[in-house]
All heavy atoms as a GROMACS GRO file, in nm:
protein
  554
    1MET      N    1  10.046   6.981   8.385
    1MET     CA    2  10.091   7.103   8.462
    1MET      C    3  10.203   7.056   8.557
    1MET      O    4  10.217   6.956   8.599
    1MET     CB    5   9.966   7.130   8.534
    1MET     CG    6   9.858   7.204   8.458
    1MET     SD    7   9.724   7.262   8.556
    1MET     CE    8   9.584   7.219   8.448
    2THR      N    9  10.285   7.162   8.569
    2THR     CA   10  10.411   7.136   8.648
    2THR      C   11  10.405   7.217   8.776
    2THR      O   12  10.509   7.236   8.837
    2THR     CB   13  10.531   7.177   8.568
    2THR    OG1   14  10.527   7.302   8.524
    2THR    CG2   15  10.549   7.089   8.439
    3PHE      N   16  10.287   7.276   8.807
    3PHE     CA   17  10.284   7.360   8.933
    3PHE      C   18  10.290   7.274   9.051
    3PHE      O   19  10.256   7.161   9.063
    3PHE     CB   20  10.152   7.437   8.932
    3PHE     CG   21  10.136   7.532   8.825
    3PHE    CD1   22  10.049   7.516   8.733
    3PHE    CD2   23  10.204   7.655   8.830
    3PHE    CE1   24  10.034   7.612   8.632
    3PHE    CE2   25  10.189   7.752   8.737
    3PHE     CZ   26  10.108   7.735   8.637
    4LYS      N   27  10.359   7.335   9.158
    4LYS     CA   28  10.344   7.274   9.284
    4LYS      C   29  10.267   7.383   9.380
    4LYS      O   30  10.308   7.501   9.372
    4LYS     CB   31  10.484   7.242   9.345
    4LYS     CG   32  10.556   7.147   9.266
    4LYS     CD   33  10.685   7.103   9.336
    4LYS     CE   34  10.747   6.978   9.261
    4LYS     NZ   35  10.883   6.962   9.306
    5TYR      N   36  10.185   7.321   9.463
    5TYR     CA   37  10.111   7.406   9.551
    5TYR      C   38  10.173   7.405   9.688
    5TYR      O   39  10.181   7.297   9.750
    5TYR     CB   40   9.967   7.365   9.555
    5TYR     CG   41   9.867   7.428   9.647
    5TYR    CD1   42   9.866   7.564   9.668
    5TYR    CD2   43   9.779   7.344   9.736
    5TYR    CE1   44   9.772   7.610   9.754
    5TYR    CE2   45   9.702   7.407   9.822
    5TYR     CZ   46   9.688   7.546   9.839
    5TYR     OH   47   9.601   7.598   9.919
    6TYR      N   48  10.209   7.515   9.745
    6TYR     CA   49  10.282   7.506   9.878
    6TYR      C   50  10.224   7.600   9.976
    6TYR      O   51  10.287   7.618  10.094
    6TYR     CB   52  10.421   7.524   9.861
    6TYR     CG   53  10.483   7.650   9.810
    6TYR    CD1   54  10.520   7.748   9.907
    6TYR    CD2   55  10.496   7.687   9.683
    6TYR    CE1   56  10.567   7.877   9.854
    6TYR    CE2   57  10.542   7.808   9.631
    6TYR     CZ   58  10.578   7.895   9.713
    6TYR     OH   59  10.616   8.018   9.667
    7GLY      N   60  10.105   7.644   9.974
    7GLY     CA   61  10.045   7.723  10.072
    7GLY      C   62   9.955   7.820  10.017
    7GLY      O   63   9.934   7.843   9.902
    8TYR      N   64   9.885   7.890  10.110
    8TYR     CA   65   9.787   8.001  10.081
    8TYR      C   66   9.773   8.098  10.200
    8TYR      O   67   9.813   8.069  10.297
    8TYR     CB   68   9.657   7.954  10.047
    8TYR     CG   69   9.566   7.896  10.149
    8TYR    CD1   70   9.470   7.978  10.211
    8TYR    CD2   71   9.583   7.768  10.195
    8TYR    CE1   72   9.405   7.928  10.302
    8TYR    CE2   73   9.506   7.727  10.306
    8TYR     CZ   74   9.411   7.802  10.363
    8TYR     OH   75   9.338   7.762  10.457
    9LYS      N   76   9.730   8.217  10.167
    9LYS     CA   77   9.693   8.305  10.274
    9LYS      C   78   9.560   8.365  10.244
    9LYS      O   79   9.505   8.356  10.145
    9LYS     CB   80   9.796   8.427  10.264
    9LYS     CG   81   9.778   8.523  10.152
    9LYS     CD   82   9.874   8.638  10.154
    9LYS     CE   83   9.846   8.731  10.058
    9LYS     NZ   84   9.786   8.858  10.090
   10VAL      N   85   9.500   8.416  10.347
   10VAL     CA   86   9.372   8.475  10.350
   10VAL      C   87   9.371   8.616  10.398
   10VAL      O   88   9.428   8.643  10.506
   10VAL     CB   89   9.269   8.400  10.434
   10VAL    CG1   90   9.127   8.464  10.432
   10VAL    CG2   91   9.252   8.250  10.406
   11SER      N   92   9.330   8.705  10.312
   11SER     CA   93   9.332   8.848  10.347
   11SER      C   94   9.242   8.880  10.470
   11SER      O   95   9.114   8.846  10.466
   11SER     CB   96   9.293   8.939  10.224
   11SER     OG   97   9.270   9.071  10.260
   12LYS      N   98   9.294   8.942  10.566
   12LYS     CA   99   9.202   8.993  10.679
   12LYS      C  100   9.104   9.102  10.636
   12LYS      O  101   8.995   9.122  10.694
   12LYS     CB  102   9.297   9.050  10.790
   12LYS     CG  103   9.373   8.943  10.858
   12LYS     CD  104   9.446   8.986  10.976
   12LYS     CE  105   9.539   8.877  11.029
   12LYS     NZ  106   9.618   8.924  11.150
   13ILE      N  107   9.141   9.169  10.539
   13ILE     CA  108   9.046   9.281  10.483
   13ILE      C  109   8.931   9.237  10.422
   13ILE      O  110   8.810   9.283  10.442
   13ILE     CB  111   9.130   9.380  10.391
   13ILE    CG1  112   9.246   9.444  10.474
   13ILE    CG2  113   9.031   9.474  10.328
   13ILE    CD1  114   9.337   9.519  10.385
   14ASN      N  115   8.936   9.143  10.320
   14ASN     CA  116   8.816   9.101  10.239
   14ASN      C  117   8.804   8.953  10.241
   14ASN      O  118   8.718   8.891  10.163
   14ASN     CB  119   8.835   9.149  10.106
   14ASN     CG  120   8.955   9.117  10.029
   14ASN    OD1  121   9.013   9.012  10.069
   14ASN    ND2  122   8.985   9.168   9.905
   15GLY      N  123   8.881   8.874  10.307
   15GLY     CA  124   8.872   8.724  10.302
   15GLY      C  125   8.910   8.652  10.178
   15GLY      O  126   8.890   8.535  10.166
   16ARG      N  127   8.976   8.718  10.092
   16ARG     CA  128   9.031   8.662   9.963
   16ARG      C  129   9.140   8.578   9.989
   16ARG      O  130   9.241   8.600  10.052
   16ARG     CB  131   9.072   8.780   9.864
   16ARG     CG  132   9.130   8.729   9.733
   16ARG     CD  133   9.157   8.849   9.642
   16ARG     NE  134   9.260   8.816   9.544
   16ARG     CZ  135   9.229   8.771   9.419
   16ARG    NH1  136   9.105   8.742   9.387
   16ARG    NH2  137   9.322   8.754   9.334
   17LYS      N  138   9.139   8.457   9.928
   17LYS     CA  139   9.244   8.354   9.936
   17LYS      C  140   9.338   8.372   9.819
   17LYS      O  141   9.294   8.397   9.709
   17LYS     CB  142   9.191   8.210   9.935
   17LYS     CG  143   9.113   8.169  10.052
   17LYS     CD  144   9.078   8.025  10.017
   17LYS     CE  145   8.982   7.970  10.135
   17LYS     NZ  146   8.926   7.836  10.105
   18GLU      N  147   9.469   8.364   9.846
   18GLU     CA  148   9.560   8.363   9.746
   18GLU      C  149   9.668   8.246   9.772
   18GLU      O  150   9.708   8.231   9.882
   18GLU     CB  151   9.645   8.503   9.747
   18GLU     CG  152   9.561   8.613   9.699
   18GLU     CD  153   9.653   8.752   9.692
   18GLU    OE1  154   9.720   8.773   9.792
   18GLU    OE2  155   9.643   8.801   9.589
   19ALA      N  156   9.674   8.175   9.668
   19ALA     CA  157   9.775   8.061   9.672
   19ALA      C  158   9.926   8.085   9.625
   19ALA      O  159   9.932   8.172   9.541
   19ALA     CB  160   9.719   7.953   9.576
   20PHE      N  161  10.008   8.014   9.685
   20PHE     CA  162  10.149   8.026   9.647
   20PHE      C  163  10.182   7.911   9.563
   20PHE      O  164  10.170   7.790   9.604
   20PHE     CB  165  10.234   8.027   9.773
   20PHE     CG  166  10.202   8.140   9.864
   20PHE    CD1  167  10.131   8.122   9.977
   20PHE    CD2  168  10.247   8.264   9.829
   20PHE    CE1  169  10.103   8.226  10.061
   20PHE    CE2  170  10.208   8.375   9.915
   20PHE     CZ  171  10.138   8.358  10.028
   21LEU      N  172  10.221   7.924   9.444
   21LEU     CA  173  10.256   7.816   9.346
   21LEU      C  174  10.406   7.822   9.311
   21LEU      O  175  10.446   7.946   9.291
   21LEU     CB  176  10.169   7.832   9.227
   21LEU     CG  177  10.012   7.822   9.243
   21LEU    CD1  178   9.933   7.864   9.136
   21LEU    CD2  179   9.976   7.687   9.295
   22LEU      N  180  10.453   7.712   9.275
   22LEU     CA  181  10.594   7.705   9.222
   22LEU      C  182  10.598   7.632   9.090
   22LEU      O  183  10.528   7.527   9.081
   22LEU     CB  184  10.676   7.635   9.326
   22LEU     CG  185  10.829   7.628   9.308
   22LEU    CD1  186  10.898   7.766   9.314
   22LEU    CD2  187  10.895   7.534   9.410
   23ASP      N  188  10.658   7.684   8.995
   23ASP     CA  189  10.672   7.620   8.866
   23ASP      C  190  10.821   7.632   8.824
   23ASP      O  191  10.872   7.745   8.774
   23ASP     CB  192  10.589   7.688   8.764
   23ASP     CG  193  10.582   7.603   8.628
   23ASP    OD1  194  10.606   7.478   8.628
   23ASP    OD2  195  10.567   7.680   8.519
   24GLY      N  196  10.902   7.535   8.840
   24GLY     CA  197  11.037   7.540   8.835
   24GLY      C  198  11.113   7.644   8.920
   24GLY      O  199  11.088   7.622   9.052
   25ASP      N  200  11.161   7.747   8.883
   25ASP     CA  201  11.219   7.848   8.968
   25ASP      C  202  11.125   7.972   8.975
   25ASP      O  203  11.163   8.065   9.051
   25ASP     CB  204  11.348   7.904   8.906
   25ASP     CG  205  11.469   7.798   8.926
   25ASP    OD1  206  11.453   7.717   9.008
   25ASP    OD2  207  11.564   7.801   8.837
   26ASP      N  208  11.022   7.970   8.915
   26ASP     CA  209  10.920   8.083   8.904
   26ASP      C  210  10.813   8.068   9.022
   26ASP      O  211  10.757   7.947   9.042
   26ASP     CB  212  10.843   8.085   8.774
   26ASP     CG  213  10.935   8.123   8.671
   26ASP    OD1  214  11.035   8.193   8.695
   26ASP    OD2  215  10.912   8.070   8.552
   27ILE      N  216  10.788   8.166   9.096
   27ILE     CA  217  10.688   8.167   9.214
   27ILE      C  218  10.579   8.261   9.166
   27ILE      O  219  10.592   8.365   9.108
   27ILE     CB  220  10.750   8.213   9.345
   27ILE    CG1  221  10.860   8.125   9.384
   27ILE    CG2  222  10.642   8.231   9.446
   27ILE    CD1  223  10.939   8.190   9.506
   28PHE      N  224  10.453   8.196   9.182
   28PHE     CA  225  10.336   8.276   9.149
   28PHE      C  226  10.250   8.286   9.269
   28PHE      O  227  10.244   8.196   9.346
   28PHE     CB  228  10.257   8.207   9.033
   28PHE     CG  229  10.340   8.188   8.907
   28PHE    CD1  230  10.394   8.066   8.880
   28PHE    CD2  231  10.338   8.287   8.820
   28PHE    CE1  232  10.476   8.055   8.766
   28PHE    CE2  233  10.402   8.276   8.707
   28PHE     CZ  234  10.472   8.159   8.666
   29ILE      N  235  10.175   8.401   9.283
   29ILE     CA  236  10.076   8.425   9.383
   29ILE      C  237   9.950   8.458   9.305
   29ILE      O  238   9.950   8.549   9.234
   29ILE     CB  239  10.118   8.530   9.482
   29ILE    CG1  240  10.237   8.500   9.553
   29ILE    CG2  241   9.999   8.550   9.584
   29ILE    CD1  242  10.302   8.615   9.635
   30ALA      N  243   9.840   8.377   9.327
   30ALA     CA  244   9.716   8.398   9.257
   30ALA      C  245   9.596   8.361   9.344
   30ALA      O  246   9.608   8.273   9.415
   30ALA     CB  247   9.718   8.303   9.127
   31GLY      N  248   9.490   8.439   9.318
   31GLY     CA  249   9.360   8.409   9.385
   31GLY      C  250   9.272   8.326   9.286
   31GLY      O  251   9.306   8.300   9.166
   32GLU      N  252   9.157   8.288   9.344
   32GLU     CA  253   9.058   8.220   9.269
   32GLU      C  254   9.015   8.302   9.148
   32GLU      O  255   8.991   8.431   9.158
   32GLU     CB  256   8.941   8.179   9.354
   32GLU     CG  257   8.974   8.067   9.447
   32GLU     CD  258   8.860   8.017   9.546
   32GLU    OE1  259   8.768   8.094   9.547
   32GLU    OE2  260   8.870   7.912   9.600
   33ASN      N  261   9.006   8.251   9.036
   33ASN     CA  262   8.970   8.308   8.905
   33ASN      C  263   9.087   8.398   8.850
   33ASN      O  264   9.068   8.455   8.742
   33ASN     CB  265   8.849   8.399   8.915
   33ASN     CG  266   8.728   8.308   8.940
   33ASN    OD1  267   8.708   8.205   8.886
   33ASN    ND2  268   8.647   8.356   9.042
   34ASP      N  269   9.193   8.404   8.905
   34ASP     CA  270   9.316   8.463   8.854
   34ASP      C  271   9.380   8.382   8.747
   34ASP      O  272   9.388   8.252   8.760
   34ASP     CB  273   9.418   8.506   8.962
   34ASP     CG  274   9.376   8.615   9.042
   34ASP    OD1  275   9.280   8.691   9.007
   34ASP    OD2  276   9.445   8.640   9.143
   35GLN      N  277   9.441   8.445   8.650
   35GLN     CA  278   9.526   8.369   8.546
   35GLN      C  279   9.670   8.359   8.590
   35GLN      O  280   9.728   8.446   8.646
   35GLN     CB  281   9.507   8.423   8.425
   35GLN     CG  282   9.374   8.430   8.364
   35GLN     CD  283   9.347   8.483   8.229
   35GLN    OE1  284   9.421   8.572   8.190
   35GLN    NE2  285   9.245   8.430   8.157
   36VAL      N  286   9.735   8.253   8.561
   36VAL     CA  287   9.861   8.230   8.600
   36VAL      C  288   9.944   8.185   8.470
   36VAL      O  289   9.900   8.119   8.392
   36VAL     CB  290   9.887   8.121   8.696
   36VAL    CG1  291  10.028   8.091   8.739
   36VAL    CG2  292   9.798   8.143   8.821
   37LYS      N  293  10.069   8.243   8.456
   37LYS     CA  294  10.150   8.205   8.346
   37LYS      C  295  10.081   8.244   8.213
   37LYS      O  296  10.051   8.153   8.126
   37LYS     CB  297  10.192   8.053   8.328
   37LYS     CG  298  10.328   8.022   8.382
   37LYS     CD  299  10.358   7.885   8.373
   37LYS     CE  300  10.474   7.869   8.286
   37LYS     NZ  301  10.535   7.731   8.289
   38SER      N  302  10.060   8.372   8.190
   38SER     CA  303   9.994   8.436   8.082
   38SER      C  304   9.853   8.387   8.098
   38SER      O  305   9.801   8.347   8.205
   38SER     CB  306  10.052   8.394   7.948
   38SER     OG  307  10.035   8.258   7.925
   39PRO      N  308   9.760   8.397   7.998
   39PRO     CA  309   9.625   8.357   8.004
   39PRO      C  310   9.608   8.198   7.998
   39PRO      O  311   9.486   8.158   8.006
   39PRO     CB  312   9.557   8.428   7.893
   39PRO     CG  313   9.647   8.440   7.780
   39PRO     CD  314   9.785   8.447   7.857
   40ARG      N  315   9.713   8.118   8.003
   40ARG     CA  316   9.689   7.977   7.973
   40ARG      C  317   9.614   7.909   8.088
   40ARG      O  318   9.538   7.812   8.077
   40ARG     CB  319   9.818   7.916   7.944
   40ARG     CG  320   9.803   7.762   7.933
   40ARG     CD  321   9.889   7.701   7.833
   40ARG     NE  322   9.844   7.557   7.821
   40ARG     CZ  323   9.933   7.464   7.776
   40ARG    NH1  324  10.057   7.502   7.746
   40ARG    NH2  325   9.900   7.347   7.781
   41TYR      N  326   9.658   7.939   8.221
   41TYR     CA  327   9.608   7.861   8.350
   41TYR      C  328   9.527   7.957   8.410
   41TYR      O  329   9.560   8.075   8.444
   41TYR     CB  330   9.721   7.809   8.409
   41TYR     CG  331   9.809   7.707   8.344
   41TYR    CD1  332   9.931   7.743   8.292
   41TYR    CD2  333   9.763   7.576   8.313
   41TYR    CE1  334  10.020   7.661   8.213
   41TYR    CE2  335   9.846   7.497   8.246
   41TYR     CZ  336   9.964   7.523   8.199
   41TYR     OH  337  10.043   7.447   8.130
   42LYS      N  338   9.419   7.903   8.481
   42LYS     CA  339   9.328   7.972   8.566
   42LYS      C  340   9.314   7.899   8.698
   42LYS      O  341   9.278   7.779   8.692
   42LYS     CB  342   9.196   8.014   8.508
   42LYS     CG  343   9.110   8.095   8.593
   42LYS     CD  344   8.980   8.124   8.507
   42LYS     CE  345   8.881   8.024   8.534
   42LYS     NZ  346   8.743   8.057   8.482
   43VAL      N  347   9.326   7.971   8.815
   43VAL     CA  348   9.298   7.911   8.942
   43VAL      C  349   9.145   7.903   8.961
   43VAL      O  350   9.079   7.997   8.949
   43VAL     CB  351   9.361   7.996   9.044
   43VAL    CG1  352   9.319   7.928   9.194
   43VAL    CG2  353   9.513   8.002   9.043
   44VAL      N  354   9.100   7.789   8.970
   44VAL     CA  355   8.962   7.754   8.988
   44VAL      C  356   8.911   7.759   9.130
   44VAL      O  357   8.814   7.841   9.168
   44VAL     CB  358   8.900   7.628   8.927
   44VAL    CG1  359   8.752   7.598   8.942
   44VAL    CG2  360   8.943   7.639   8.765
   45LYS      N  361   8.982   7.687   9.216
   45LYS     CA  362   8.955   7.676   9.359
   45LYS      C  363   9.064   7.660   9.439
   45LYS      O  364   9.157   7.584   9.404
   45LYS     CB  365   8.860   7.559   9.379
   45LYS     CG  366   8.805   7.557   9.522
   45LYS     CD  367   8.705   7.433   9.535
   45LYS     CE  368   8.653   7.458   9.678
   45LYS     NZ  369   8.620   7.344   9.748
   46ILE      N  370   9.080   7.735   9.554
   46ILE     CA  371   9.186   7.718   9.645
   46ILE      C  372   9.127   7.657   9.779
   46ILE      O  373   9.042   7.702   9.843
   46ILE     CB  374   9.250   7.850   9.698
   46ILE    CG1  375   9.304   7.914   9.558
   46ILE    CG2  376   9.368   7.839   9.783
   46ILE    CD1  377   9.352   8.067   9.572
   47GLY      N  378   9.190   7.537   9.813
   47GLY     CA  379   9.141   7.472   9.934
   47GLY      C  380   9.270   7.458  10.034
   47GLY      O  381   9.377   7.492   9.999
   48VAL      N  382   9.234   7.412  10.148
   48VAL     CA  383   9.345   7.393  10.253
   48VAL      C  384   9.455   7.300  10.212
   48VAL      O  385   9.571   7.323  10.225
   48VAL     CB  386   9.277   7.347  10.390
   48VAL    CG1  387   9.380   7.331  10.493
   48VAL    CG2  388   9.183   7.451  10.433
   49ASN      N  389   9.404   7.183  10.146
   49ASN     CA  390   9.507   7.077  10.110
   49ASN      C  391   9.528   7.060   9.960
   49ASN      O  392   9.607   6.975   9.922
   49ASN     CB  393   9.462   6.945  10.172
   49ASN     CG  394   9.463   6.955  10.324
   49ASN    OD1  395   9.562   6.991  10.381
   49ASN    ND2  396   9.352   6.901  10.381
   50SER      N  397   9.458   7.138   9.888
   50SER     CA  398   9.461   7.122   9.734
   50SER      C  399   9.423   7.252   9.664
   50SER      O  400   9.341   7.345   9.720
   50SER     CB  401   9.389   6.993   9.679
   50SER     OG  402   9.250   7.026   9.698
   51ILE      N  403   9.458   7.261   9.539
   51ILE     CA  404   9.411   7.371   9.455
   51ILE      C  405   9.374   7.305   9.310
   51ILE      O  406   9.422   7.207   9.272
   51ILE     CB  407   9.537   7.461   9.432
   51ILE    CG1  408   9.484   7.594   9.365
   51ILE    CG2  409   9.651   7.407   9.364
   51ILE    CD1  410   9.580   7.704   9.362
   52THR      N  411   9.279   7.365   9.259
   52THR     CA  412   9.236   7.323   9.127
   52THR      C  413   9.259   7.428   9.020
   52THR      O  414   9.236   7.551   9.032
   52THR     CB  415   9.083   7.297   9.122
   52THR    OG1  416   9.044   7.203   9.216
   52THR    CG2  417   9.031   7.248   8.987
   53ILE      N  418   9.336   7.393   8.924
   53ILE     CA  419   9.385   7.471   8.806
   53ILE      C  420   9.323   7.426   8.679
   53ILE      O  421   9.328   7.310   8.650
   53ILE     CB  422   9.528   7.495   8.814
   53ILE    CG1  423   9.595   7.558   8.948
   53ILE    CG2  424   9.584   7.591   8.688
   53ILE    CD1  425   9.738   7.553   8.947
   54GLU      N  426   9.283   7.529   8.594
   54GLU     CA  427   9.224   7.482   8.464
   54GLU      C  428   9.325   7.534   8.353
   54GLU      O  429   9.378   7.643   8.359
   54GLU     CB  430   9.091   7.555   8.438
   54GLU     CG  431   9.033   7.530   8.297
   54GLU     CD  432   8.907   7.615   8.286
   54GLU    OE1  433   8.862   7.697   8.365
   54GLU    OE2  434   8.843   7.598   8.160
   55ASP      N  435   9.348   7.443   8.259
   55ASP     CA  436   9.418   7.475   8.147
   55ASP      C  437   9.326   7.530   8.048
   55ASP      O  438   9.256   7.461   7.995
   55ASP     CB  439   9.492   7.350   8.086
   55ASP     CG  440   9.579   7.381   7.970
   55ASP    OD1  441   9.552   7.471   7.894
   55ASP    OD2  442   9.693   7.299   7.945
   56THR      N  443   9.326   7.661   8.025
   56THR     CA  444   9.222   7.720   7.939
   56THR      C  445   9.238   7.696   7.798
   56THR      O  446   9.145   7.702   7.708
   56THR     CB  447   9.224   7.872   7.966
   56THR    OG1  448   9.347   7.925   7.928
   56THR    CG2  449   9.182   7.909   8.102
   57GLN      N  450   9.356   7.638   7.759
   57GLN     CA  451   9.378   7.620   7.620
   57GLN      C  452   9.311   7.487   7.582
   57GLN      O  453   9.246   7.467   7.472
   57GLN     CB  454   9.536   7.613   7.578
   57GLN     CG  455   9.563   7.583   7.442
   57GLN     CD  456   9.714   7.587   7.415
   57GLN    OE1  457   9.792   7.600   7.511
   57GLN    NE2  458   9.750   7.551   7.297
   58PHE      N  459   9.324   7.379   7.668
   58PHE     CA  460   9.265   7.252   7.636
   58PHE      C  461   9.148   7.221   7.720
   58PHE      O  462   9.101   7.106   7.707
   58PHE     CB  463   9.382   7.156   7.674
   58PHE     CG  464   9.492   7.153   7.582
   58PHE    CD1  465   9.614   7.200   7.624
   58PHE    CD2  466   9.494   7.124   7.447
   58PHE    CE1  467   9.729   7.207   7.543
   58PHE    CE2  468   9.602   7.118   7.355
   58PHE     CZ  469   9.721   7.173   7.410
   59LYS      N  470   9.093   7.334   7.792
   59LYS     CA  471   8.969   7.309   7.871
   59LYS      C  472   8.982   7.182   7.963
   59LYS      O  473   8.886   7.100   7.965
   59LYS     CB  474   8.855   7.297   7.770
   59LYS     CG  475   8.828   7.408   7.687
   59LYS     CD  476   8.811   7.536   7.762
   59LYS     CE  477   8.792   7.660   7.668
   59LYS     NZ  478   8.816   7.789   7.720
   60ASP      N  479   9.090   7.164   8.029
   60ASP     CA  480   9.113   7.055   8.122
   60ASP      C  481   9.144   7.112   8.260
   60ASP      O  482   9.222   7.221   8.272
   60ASP     CB  483   9.232   6.972   8.062
   60ASP     CG  484   9.239   6.834   8.146
   60ASP    OD1  485   9.144   6.793   8.205
   60ASP    OD2  486   9.360   6.788   8.157
   61SER      N  487   9.095   7.049   8.363
   61SER     CA  488   9.149   7.101   8.502
   61SER      C  489   9.208   6.986   8.566
   61SER      O  490   9.192   6.875   8.552
   61SER     CB  491   9.017   7.150   8.575
   61SER     OG  492   8.920   7.047   8.601
   62GLN      N  493   9.301   7.032   8.674
   62GLN     CA  494   9.372   6.935   8.754
   62GLN      C  495   9.375   6.984   8.897
   62GLN      O  496   9.386   7.100   8.910
   62GLN     CB  497   9.514   6.926   8.694
   62GLN     CG  498   9.592   6.824   8.770
   62GLN     CD  499   9.736   6.814   8.704
   62GLN    OE1  500   9.770   6.879   8.601
   62GLN    NE2  501   9.830   6.752   8.766
   63THR      N  502   9.354   6.901   8.982
   63THR     CA  503   9.355   6.915   9.129
   63THR      C  504   9.508   6.883   9.167
   63THR      O  505   9.550   6.766   9.150
   63THR     CB  506   9.257   6.856   9.204
   63THR    OG1  507   9.128   6.895   9.159
   63THR    CG2  508   9.272   6.881   9.371
   64ILE      N  509   9.570   6.982   9.246
   64ILE     CA  510   9.713   6.953   9.279
   64ILE      C  511   9.706   6.958   9.434
   64ILE      O  512   9.659   7.059   9.502
   64ILE     CB  513   9.797   7.070   9.228
   64ILE    CG1  514   9.805   7.063   9.081
   64ILE    CG2  515   9.948   7.044   9.284
   64ILE    CD1  516   9.858   7.189   9.016
   65GLN      N  517   9.763   6.866   9.491
   65GLN     CA  518   9.772   6.851   9.644
   65GLN      C  519   9.879   6.935   9.692
   65GLN      O  520   9.984   6.967   9.629
   65GLN     CB  521   9.806   6.704   9.682
   65GLN     CG  522   9.695   6.601   9.641
   65GLN     CD  523   9.552   6.640   9.701
   65GLN    OE1  524   9.542   6.658   9.821
   65GLN    NE2  525   9.452   6.629   9.611
   66LEU      N  526   9.863   6.978   9.817
   66LEU     CA  527   9.963   7.064   9.889
   66LEU      C  528  10.092   6.986   9.904
   66LEU      O  529  10.093   6.871   9.942
   66LEU     CB  530   9.909   7.091  10.038
   66LEU     CG  531   9.987   7.179  10.118
   66LEU    CD1  532   9.996   7.327  10.067
   66LEU    CD2  533   9.943   7.188  10.265
   67ALA      N  534  10.196   7.047   9.859
   67ALA     CA  535  10.334   6.988   9.862
   67ALA      C  536  10.390   6.965  10.007
   67ALA      O  537  10.367   7.045  10.084
   67ALA     CB  538  10.426   7.078   9.783
   68PRO      N  539  10.434   6.852  10.036
   68PRO     CA  540  10.486   6.831  10.168
   68PRO      C  541  10.621   6.917  10.202
   68PRO      O  542  10.678   6.962  10.106
   68PRO     CB  543  10.530   6.681  10.171
   68PRO     CG  544  10.547   6.651  10.027
   68PRO     CD  545  10.461   6.735   9.940
   69GLU      N  546  10.638   6.953  10.326
   69GLU     CA  547  10.748   7.035  10.356
   69GLU      C  548  10.874   6.980  10.323
   69GLU      O  549  10.907   6.863  10.334
   69GLU     CB  550  10.739   7.077  10.499
   69GLU     CG  551  10.618   7.169  10.535
   69GLU     CD  552  10.616   7.212  10.671
   69GLU    OE1  553  10.729   7.224  10.733
   69GLU    OE2  554  10.509   7.233  10.732
   0.00000   0.00000   0.00000
């Protein structure tokens, strides 16, 4: 996976977390259980310092650390 995790936000309305991901020049905003880059990748868990993403094609998951500034 080529994603970089560079932050998240929490909705004041419903407490939903959304992560900010970078893949090359593409920026994605996704919440837990959302699919990213077509249906291939799914956000499993958003944490303060890391995010877990599952490759649904190969049934493999990876934890990506928060990118340094």
